[in-house]
N, C-alpha and C positions, 0 to 999 in steps of 0.2 A: 459395272460394279458388283452386281451378283456373283460373277464369278471370281472376283477379288474377294469377296466375302466368304466363300466355300473355300477357296484356297487356302486364305489366313485359318480359318478355322480347322482346317485338314493338317495344316503345319504346326498347329499349336498342339494339336491332339497329338502326332507324332512325336512332338519335343516332350509332351508330358510323359509318354513311355519311354522316351531315348535316356531322359537325365536320370530318373531313378533307375534304369536298367544299369547305365554307367556307374551310378553312384553304390550299387550292390558289389562291384567289385571290390573296391579297397574295405569296405564292412563285411566281406563274406561271412567270416565267423559269426559276426554279431546278428546277421541276417539269420543264419543256419540255425543258431540259439533260439532265436525268435520265433522261427518256423517248428521247431521241436516243442517249444511252450505251449505252442497251439495244437500239439500232436498231429501235425502235418506229416503223413507217412513219406519213407523215401525225400527227406529233404536233400540231401547229400545228391540226389540225380534231377530232382525239380528245380532245385536253385537254379544251377548252370543253364537247366531248359529255359527257364524264366527268363534270365540274363539275355540270351540269345535270342529269344523272341520280344523281349521288349527293346531291345537295341536295333536288332535287324528289321523288325518290322516297323519301327518308329522312323527309322530312317526311309523305309520304303513309303509310309504317309507323307512323310516330309517332301521328297521328291517327287510322289504321285505316281508310283509304280505298284500295280496292282492293287489299288486302294481296296476295292470289294472284299478281295480275300483277305488282305491285312486286315482290314477294319472288323471283320467277322473274327477272325483268329484272335485278336487283342480283345472284343466283346467275350466272348467264352474265355478268355484268360484272366480277364476282370472279374467276372463272376466266379470263377474258380478263388481268387484270391480274397474276394469279398466274402464267401462263405466260409473260407479254411482260416483266414487270417484278422478279420474284422468281426468275428462272430460274438458279437456285444452281448448276448443271452446268455453266453456262459463266463465263469469268474475265473481270472488267472491271477498269478500274485504279480503286484506292481504294474496292472493294467487298470486303467482309468476306462470305464465303461461308455461313459459318456464322451469319450475322445473316440472310443470305437464306433460308437453310432455314428457320428459325425463323418468317419471314414467310410462306414458301410453307405450312407445317403449320397457322400460324394461320388462314390464310386459308382453309384448306381445312374448319377447324371452323367458319366463318363461313359457307361454301358450305352445309355440312350443316346448321346451322341456320336457312336460309334454306330450304330445301328443306322441313325438317320445316315450318316455319310456312307455306308454301304448301299445304302438304297437311293443316293443320291444320282440321277442320270445325269447330270451336266458333264460328268468326266467318265462315262461308261455306256452311254448310246450312241457314239459314233458321231456326235456334233462336234465334237472336238478331236481330232486324229490325238492318237499317242503320241506323235512326234511334238505337236503344237500344245499338249498337255506338259509333257516333261519340261519344253521351253517357257512355258508359262511358272511351273515350280519352280525351275532355277533362278529363272527373274526375280520371283518375290522371295526365294532364299537370298538372293544379294542383295535384294533391297534389306532384308533384316540384318544381314552382315554388315552393310553399309552403316546401317541405324547405330548397330553395336559398336561399330568403331567411333563413331562422331559421339556416341554417350560416353563411353570408356574414358576418352581422352576429356571431354568436358569434364566428368567427373574426377579425373586425375588433376586437372589443372587448376581447379577451384580451389583447393586447399594449399597448393603451392605457391599462388599467388596470395593468399592470404598470410603466408609464413614467411614468404620469400620478398614479396613485392614484385609488381610487374615491371619496374624500369630496371630490374637486375637481370633481366633476360638476354639482352643482346650482350651486354659485358661478360656475362657468365659463358653464353654460347660461343663467341667467338674467341674468348680467352682459352678455351678449352683447344678449339681449332689450333690456336697457335703454340700451345704445349706441347704438340706433337704426340700424343698419346692414343690410347685406345678409344677414351671418349672424344677427343679430338676428331679421329678417324671416323666416328659414328656419327658425329654431327657435320661433319664435309659430306658425307653420303647422305645425310638428310636433307643438307642444302642443297644437294644437288638434284633430289626428289623435287624440292620445293620450286627449284626452277623449271625443271621438266615440266611437273603439274601447272605451273603459270605459263609457259610458252605454250603446252596443250591446249589450254583453255584460250589462249589470244587466238590462237591459229584454228581453231574450231570455230570461232566465231570473225573470222576472215581479218583480224586484226583492227576490227572496228572499235571504236570508243568504247562501247558497250563493253567487248571483248577484253580489252585492254585492262578496263576498270575490273572486269569478272576474274583477269588474271592476276591483277594486283591482289585482289582478296585472297586467292588460291595460294600466292605466294607468302601472305603475312598470317593467313588463319590456318592452315595447314589441313591437315586430315579430315577434321571435322565440316570444313567449308567444302572442300571436295568430295566429302560422302554426300552431304546434303544434294550439293550441285549434282552429282551422278542419279541421285534419287529422282530428284526434279525431273532429269532428263527422260530416265525410263519410263516416267508416266508420259510426259511430252512425245517421246517417240515411239511410245505403245511398246515399250520392249523390245524393239528392234536395235540390237546392239551396235550393228554398223552405221546407223543413222546416229547412234548416241555417242559415238567415238570420232566420227566423220562429220558430222553435220551434214550440210546440203551442199558438200562436193560431189 
């Protein structure tokens, strides 16, 4: 459990740098102006370097590669950004000192978390091999991905049910298939996926009554059901992907 907490914390820290790094690309001009407002020298050079560091090292933290080095470099970058961009002790036009103070303190907490991560021996003292570390990171990332899929589909489905009702699903779904349109082609493809998902669930459980019940759930409840089932299996099988997919065969 302790290893899981460390992995989740490391991945969230990586995500904290990855997403802002990516967001700076479409807002490149605005970010440059903000840097110039805070009198950052060589902003046109430092900004692309910052983006590369945040995205690249953020990904490295997420997958668990060179954790200590990545954490220390990001810690140094965080301090640089804190002093240069969140200098609440200086006054700038259209800048809220209180907001900058909050950002400054928040980044100190991130800095502290990076220092703790860099000194964490669970992933650097040889107790776990590099290969096992990478496998654990990939499995945790896979679980996050599955959780995101389930959440996204559920969030999208709720307002659709509220506006169109639940019992219009099947007439609409099969009506599009009969119309021989691209939407019908997509629905046919999706129906095939549901059948494959149901068949795999039954087969993995040796077509037992429990397996058939699980397969029916996979067919009618779709991606959220399958995602949660795979997350459950990932813990029961302790991350063994072969056991997850094949069962006890």
